[in-house]
N, C-alpha and C positions, 0 to 999 in steps of 0.2 A: 359443536363449535370448537375451533382450535384454542388451546391454551398455549400461549407463546411465552417461553421463558427467555428473559433478556439478561445475559450474563454481563456484568459491569463491575467496574471498580469505582467510577465517578458517574453521576448523572450530569451530562453536560447539556449544552443547548441542542446538540444532535439527538441525544436520547429523549429529550423532552418532545422534539418534534415527532420522534417515532411513537412515543406514547400517545400523542395527540392523534396521530394517524391510526393507530391501533383502536383508540376509543371510537373514532368515527365509523370504524368498521365493526365495532361491537365485539372486539376479540377479548378473551380473557388474558390478563397479563400477569406473569410471575416475575418480579424483579429479584434477581439472584446476585447479591454482592459476593463475588467468589472469594473475597478476603475473610468472609465469615462462615464459610462452608467447610465441613469436614469430608474431604473426598475418600470416604472408606467404602470400598465395594460391598462390604458385609453389612453395612448399616444404612447406606445412603438410600433414600426413597425419592423417586422422580415424581414431581407434581405438575408436569407440564408435557406436551406432546411434541414439541419442537423447540430448539434453542437457537437464538440469534446472539452471536458473540460480538460484544460491543466494549470489551475491556481496553482501557488506556494502556495498561501493561501487557505487552507481547508475552512475557513469560507466564504471567497468571492466566491470561486468556488461552495460551496454548495448552497448559496443563489441564485447565478446565475442560477445554474442547475434547482432548484426548481421553479424559476420564469419562465424560458423558458418552462418547462414541463407544468406549469399551462396555458400557451398559446398555447399548443398543439405541441410544438417542441420536437422532439426526440433528447435526449442528450446521448452521450457516455462519460463516464459510467453514468448510471441512478442515481438518487438521492438515491434510495433504495440501490443500490450497494455500493455507496459512504459512506452512513449512517453506513453500517456494517463495511466496511474496514477502515474507518478513526478511529474507536473506537477499541482499542485492546481487551477490555473486551467483546464487542459485537462479534467481530470476533472469539474469543475463544469459547464463547457460541454456536455460529452457528456451528463451527467446531465439537465441542463435541456432539452437538445434531444430527449431521449427521454422527456420528461415524468415523470421520477423525482424525487420530493420530496427537496429539498436546501436548506440555508440560502441566503438571498440573498447575492449576492457581486458584487464588481466588481474590475477591475484598473485602476490609475492609475499615473502616473508623477510626480505633483507635489502640493504641498500643496492647492492650490485645487480640484484635481479631487478629492482625497481628501475634502475638505470636502463637496463636491457629492455624492459617492458615498454618504457617510454620511447625508446629509439624504435621499437617494432611499431608503435603506434603513429610514428611520424614526428615525434618531438614535442616540446613543450608549447603551450600550457597543458596540463591535465588536472583532473580532479581526483583527489584522494578522499574516500568516504569510508565510514565505518559500514561493515556488512549489515549490522543491525542498527536501525535507528530511524527517526522520523523527524518532521518539522524543520528539516534543513539544518540539523544540528551537527557540529563537528565536521562539516565539510570544508575542504581546503583547496583553493585553487593554487596550484604550484607552477611557477613560471621559470624556474631554473634549478641547477643541480644543488646550489647552496641552500636554497629553500627546502628542497627534497631532504637533503641530509639532516638539516635541522629538525624537520617535522618528524622523520623517522626516529631520531634520536629521542625526542620528547616523548613519542609513543612507546618506545622501548623502556624508558625510565619510569614514566608516569602512568602508562596505560594499563588497562586490564588485559588478560590473556587475548581477549577478542580483538582488542585494538592492535595487536601485534601482527594481525593478518592485514595486509594492505591491499584493498581493493582499489585499483586504479582505472579511471575512465577517461576516455578522450574528452577534451573540453570542446563543448559545442557553443559556437557564438550565436546567441539568441537575439532576435529582434526586439529586445526590451520585454520579452513575455515568453511563457510556454503555455501549453494547453493541458487542462485536466478534463478527461472524458470519463463520465459516469456510465458504467456498464453493468447491467443486471441480466443475467441468464444469457450472456453472449450478445446482448442487444444494446447499443449505445442510446441512452435516454436523453442526454443532454451534455453540454460542455462548457467550460469557462476558460477565458484567457487569464492567466495570472501575470498581471503587468507590474514591472518594478524596474527602477533604474539600476538596482543591484543585480548581479548575476545570479543570485539566489532569489527565486521568484515565489517561494512558498508563501501563502497568505498568512501562516503562523509567523513569518519573518516580515510582514507588512505589505506583501503583495496585494494589489487591487484585483478583485474578482470582477470580470466583465463577460458578458454572454458571448459565447463562440457559437456561431451556426455550424451544425454539422454538415459535412459534405460526404459524398459517396466514399472517398478515400479514407477519411476518418472512421466512418462506420465500419468499413471492411477491416481496417487495421485493428480497430478495437475489438471486433468480433473474433479475429484470428488470434490476437494476443490473449483474450479472455479464454478461449478455448484451450490454448497452449498450456495455461497453468491450471486448468480444471474448472473454470467458470464460477458462478456465484455472483456475489455482489462486490464489484471492484471499481477502483478509480485508477485510471492509466495516466501518467505523466508523459506528456509527448513534446518533442522538440520539432520546431519547423527548420528545414534546411533548403538550400537550393536544389538538393537532389531528392527531397521529399521529406516525409515524416519519419521520426525515430522514436521508438518507445524507450523512455529512459527508466522508469520504475513502475511497479504495479502495487497498489495499496489494498490490503484485504479487510481493514476495518476503517474505511473511509470516513472523513469528515465532510460534511456537506452543508453546514449551518449557514455558510456565507454564499451558497451557490443557488439556493432556491429563488431568492429574489431576482438576481440578475438573469437567470435563465427562464424564470416563469414556470419552472417545472417542479411539481411536488414530488421531490426525490424521496422523502420519507414515506410518502404513500406508495411509490413504486416498490420501495423495499418491503413494506408490509404486504403488498399485493403478491410479491414474489414469495414470501413466506407462506402466504395462503395457498399459492399454487403448489409449492413443494409439498405442503401438508396434504393436499388432495390427492397427490400421486404416491403417498407413502403405502 
């Protein structure tokens, strides 16, 4: 029987759902708070067969995953998948390379380059995002050059080195919502609309989760995007446009606690079942 190690920093509602799903399948669980572990390859002892990375902290989860992989442990999702999905610029590059529809984007380090990039995209408005981040934090909709210059100056003076790289994305006018598709092993299992009057529709920022019926186009796009970044357990954020769907971002440690009820899909159970499938194929 599989002993599943769940890497975490906090036990949120999402992790409680996973624990319930694992209990129903009679799995052995090892909860591993990575903050309390000494990752020393000379002394570390592995007490589980497979690891599921569920850390809130991208940095802590990333290092824990890389360490366990170095010890021969299979981790879901892999460090390769995580390194792409945690960085919005890298995600965009991979999507574009694989000819998957995504908003226009650029990365720059200065004001003049930002002006040129925006001109190449077709003008204002644009969205400036941190390369690393989640929950819709530190996003800025920039409507003109004055706002652009002020924002970049603030980042230069107050921001961390990471904030000084400017990821600029084409602003997409949404119909009061976007779509999040939950994808496991390349298969879309369900989707929600994230509805909000604000242009940022994340549920962490107050967006309402409503069921979104999957169609063939969404299933195909989700599968292609998942394969492009390496597969696993993912959540894709997708925009609707007159020309079709655009993949905005891909999340590798997805939250789903607000999505099981509106979709009627046991997402936590699907995640645990995938872990079992991976274990059987080790």
